C-alpha positions, -999 to 999 in steps of 0.1 A, spaced: 86 -322 -78 97 -339 -110 107 -371 -91 74 -372 -74 56 -369 -107 75 -400 -120 74 -413 -155 48 -400 -180 35 -424 -206 52 -409 -237 30 -428 -262 -2 -413 -248 14 -379 -244 26 -379 -281 -9 -387 -294 -24 -359 -273 1 -335 -288 -10 -346 -323 -46 -340 -311 -37 -305 -301 -21 -297 -334 -51 -311 -353 -75 -292 -331 -57 -259 -335 -54 -263 -373 -91 -273 -377 -105 -246 -355 -85 -221 -375 -101 -234 -407 -136 -233 -390 -131 -196 -383 -142 -189 -419 -178 -191 -408 -175 -180 -372 -183 -143 -363 -153 -122 -355 -171 -111 -323 -164 -146 -308 -127 -137 -307 -96 -158 -318 -107 -193 -309 -74 -207 -320 -55 -186 -294 -81 -195 -268 -79 -232 -275 -41 -230 -273 -43 -213 -240 -67 -240 -227 -42 -267 -237 -14 -249 -218 -36 -246 -187 -47 -282 -192 -11 -294 -191 -5 -275 -159 -36 -292 -144 -22 -325 -155 10 -318 -135 -10 -308 -105 -31 -340 -105 1 -361 -109 16 -343 -80 -13 -351 -57 -19 -386 -71 -53 -403 -76 -55 -412 -39 -61 -375 -32 -90 -374 -58 -106 -405 -43 -105 -391 -7 -122 -359 -18 -145 -374 -44 -177 -366 -25 -166 -330 -19 -160 -325 -57 -194 -341 -63 -212 -318 -38 -196 -287 -52 -205 -295 -88 -241 -303 -79 -244 -270 -61 -230 -253 -93 -255 -271 -115 -283 -259 -92 -271 -223 -91 -268 -224 -129 -305 -230 -132 -311 -198 -111 -284 -175 -122 -272 -189 -156 -277 -168 -187 -295 -187 -215 -273 -193 -246 -293 -208 -275 -321 -215 -251 -299 -235 -226 -285 -225 -192 -254 -247 -195 -226 -221 -188 -215 -196 -162 -202 -165 -180 -170 -154 -163 -158 -118 -173 -125 -117 -192 -121 -155 -190 -150 -170 -209 -177 -196 -200 -176 -225 -175 -197 -256 -180 -201 -276 -147 -216 -307 -164 -183 -314 -181 -166 -318 -148 -195 -336 -132 -186 -366 -155 -153 -368 -137 -169 -364 -102 -193 -392 -110 -163 -414 -121 -145 -408 -88 -175 -412 -65 -186 -444 -83 -151 -458 -82 -149 -453 -44 -184 -468 -39 -178 -498 -61 -144 -504 -45 -158 -502 -10 -187 -525 -19 -164 -551 -35 -140 -551 -6 -169 -555 20 -189 -582 2 -173 -611 -16 -206 -626 -27 -234 -602 -18 -270 -615 -19 -297 -598 -40 -310 -575 -13 -275 -562 -5 -268 -557 -42 -301 -540 -48 -295 -516 -20 -261 -507 -34 -275 -502 -69 -302 -479 -54 -275 -458 -37 -254 -455 -68 -284 -447 -90 -293 -418 -67 -258 -405 -70 -263 -404 -108 -299 -393 -107 -294 -359 -89 -270 -344 -114 -289 -360 -143 -321 -341 -133 -302 -308 -128 -284 -312 -161 -316 -322 -180 -334 -291 -168 -307 -268 -183 -314 -286 -208 -283 -306 -218 -294 -340 -230 -259 -350 -243 -243 -347 -208 -272 -367 -192 -265 -395 -218 -229 -394 -208 -237 -398 -171 -257 -429 -179 -230 -444 -202 -204 -439 -174 -227 -454 -148 -236 -485 -168 -201 -492 -179 -186 -489 -144 -213 -509 -128 -209 -536 -154 -171 -539 -148 -179 -538 -111 -194 -572 -114 -231 -564 -108 -254 -592 -118 -267 -591 -154 -304 -592 -143 -301 -556 -131 -290 -543 -165 -319 -561 -181 -343 -545 -157 -327 -511 -164 -330 -517 -202 -367 -526 -198 -374 -495 -178 -356 -473 -204 -374 -489 -233 -408 -484 -214 -401 -447 -208 -389 -441 -243 -418 -460 -258 -443 -440 -238 -426 -407 -247 -424 -415 -284 -460 -428 -287 -473 -397 -270 -451 -375 -293 -463 -393 -324 -500 -394 -318 -508 -364 -297 -482 -335 -298 -504 -311 -279 -507 -336 -250 -470 -342 -252 -462 -305 -248 -486 -302 -219 -470 -331 -200 -433 -328 -210 -430 -292 -221 -419 -276 -254 -381 -280 -247 -383 -318 -248 -406 -316 -278 -380 -297 -298 -353 -320 -286 -372 -350 -301 -379 -329 -332 -341 -326 -336 -337 -364 -335 -366 -369 -359 -350 -344 -384 -319 -365 -383 -339 -397 -390 -357 -381 -420 -325 -365 -433 -339 -330 -431 -312 -315 -408 -294 -286 -425 -263 -293 -403 -261 -329 -414 -269 -322 -450 -241 -296 -454 -217 -317 -433 -223 -347 -456 -219 -326 -487 -186 -311 -475 -172 -345 -465 -186 -363 -496 -172 -338 -520 -137 -338 -504 -125 -369 -521 -93 -386 -512 -72 -355 -504 -98 -330 -495 -106 -295 -506 -74 -282 -491 -65 -266 -458 -87 -236 -447 -112 -244 -475 -145 -256 -462 -171 -252 -490 -203 -251 -471 -216 -234 -439 -229 -254 -409 -235 -242 -374 -212 -252 -346 -183 -258 -370 -156 -255 -343 -174 -276 -318 -201 -302 -326 -192 -305 -363 -155 -300 -362 -149 -334 -378 -168 -322 -409 -144 -293 -412 -114 -315 -408 -126 -342 -433 -136 -316 -459 -101 -300 -456 -80 -332 -455 -103 -357 -472 -103 -395 -468 -65 -397 -461 -67 -371 -433 -98 -388 -418 -81 -422 -417 -51 -406 -400 -73 -389 -373 -95 -420 -367 -63 -441 -366 -48 -419 -339 -81 -421 -319 -81 -459 -321 -45 -462 -310 -52 -438 -281 -82 -458 -270 -63 -491 -273 -35 -478 -251 -60 -469 -224 -77 -503 -227 -43 -520 -224 -38 -502 -190 -67 -523 -176 -46 -555 -181 -20 -542 -157 -22 -550 -120 -36 -517 -110 -56 -511 -78 -94 -515 -81 -104 -478 -78 -80 -470 -107 -96 -498 -127 -131 -485 -122 -122 -449 -129 -103 -459 -160 -133 -478 -173 -154 -447 -168 -129 -426 -187 -127 -450 -216 -164 -454 -219 -168 -416 -218 -142 -409 -245 -152 -438 -268 -189 -429 -267 -182 -393 -275 -159 -402 -303 -184 -426 -319 -214 -403 -313 -196 -371 -326 -182 -387 -358 -214 -407 -363 -237 -377 -361 -214 -358 -384 -218 -384 -412 -255 -389 -406 -254 -423 -389 -264 -411 -354 -287 -383 -341 -273 -348 -334 -269 -346 -296 -244 -317 -292 -216 -341 -280 -182 -328 -289 -151 -347 -302 -126 -352 -273 -94 -332 -275 -104 -318 -310 -135 -297 -306 -132 -261 -293 -142 -255 -257 -124 -246 -225 -145 -266 -201 -146 -297 -222 -109 -296 -230 -99 -290 -194 -121 -319 -183 -103 -342 -207 -70 -329 -194 -81 -338 -159 -88 -373 -172 -54 -374 -188 -38 -366 -154 -57 -395 -139 -45 -417 -167 -9 -407 -163 -12 -416 -126 -25 -450 -134 2 -457 -161 31 -447 -138 52 -475 -125 44 -467 -88 6 -470 -94 7 -508 -88 7 -505 -50 -24 -514 -30 -42 -489 -8 -46 -504 27 -78 -485 36 -112 -476 23 -119 -442 9 
């Protein structure tokens, strides 16, 4: 089996090990403000990392070809789970985002839907590009419509949970992959215009007639926009306390396991604030430096002569990780709105971490020496 797995990119693996150590240390520090009823999150996170490495080996054993061939099956199963979640899911903080599994924990299908979308879109773009060298506008429009429907279905199901952060991630993945797929710029401009029109209508209604807004869009969307507006006005308690903790940390921090202020979701959404308050400017530079090196290593893989499906799925992974990194750290320091997006490989969470480990397995397959061959068929 080892021979079949081939060579693992040691540079990427080493950085992930550093991420694991930082994650466990910071989660342990965040436990100061987390109820004991939640259990030992450090032990749980360590277990998810071990399971994740086993999943990486399984993915490398089957290779990416297996994932592409079964992409639509994965996509269908996850859509079914998202639908069942709306019916049978138990609300947590007002959202039905997780299945509660006895003795194991929670399972969040939307985290794995990101990967399913990457795989399906990779197959669709690859087949389209190999079929049409220079497609006319009608053919391209039909293709865009099909891919948009693929993204629209899970977006609606996820939005109804509600989980706005994951919906944003679906769109980021879709736009980045379609852009690299060579779709004409005019379609992106049309999409931008549609998004601006929808956002403008929603915000104008919210600003001038809140009662009408709640009648049309419901109270859940109203409170989600309220959350964004509280960030803009600087009234969010989470952001205020996070900024105070980070700002007072100085160059070397308050010291390990010494987070001066409380803020909700300290082990998940706001884990960077815990880390920065403990280790200060120096520690923050080290973590951000590791993140940048990791991302650059992934970007460098695109330059290699890899097959097209791998290129597209790699772009999806990079866009997903980079957006989450920027959004999570940005919202922690008050530059971006709070969306509930976690910091990849660092924040606590079984479903999110395992989804990143699935991505890592795909990355290792792409980086292996034997990934430069060409598939002689369509998926």
